[in-house]
Phi, psi and omega in degrees: 000144179268148179288148179281139178262110183297329183291316180290325180295327179274356183075028183253024181296339179271011179111190182292155180300148181288145177291340180294337177298336179269001183081013178263152178294147175292144179277129178291141180270139175273183181291339179278355179105337179250172181274135179279157181299320181297315182293326176295314180296319180296318179295321175297315177295323175296322178294324178294314179299321176298318182292318181291319177300317178297315179296322180294320181290325179291322178296317177299311177302316181297321183286328184281306190230006176054031181276343184259132177297146182298330180293324179292321179298314181298317180293315178299318180293321179291321177297319178296317180297315179294324178296316176296317179301313179300315179299319178297319180292321177297317179296320180295318180292321177297317177300312180302317180297315178302312181298317176301316179292326180287335181272352179292144178267131180263000000 
């Protein structure tokens, strides 16, 4: 009998699951093979901006001709609000970390 391969059993033989499955943007790779800090932050902020723009467009369509159901507008607004809240929390943590590093004695 052959041993079971847990990676193949879970369907992960092509590598780790893609982040796109969670609705998050794929991280761009830098020349070294990994994603740079700046590209990760830029991709995250672009995703937040896209969610806010999408919610704004749905609100505009709903106000003009009522062709968009109210539940879709509500969901888009809540997703945009949560995205902004997450971005704000990330910014706060980054600022706190920066201040801690600047206060370290060498």
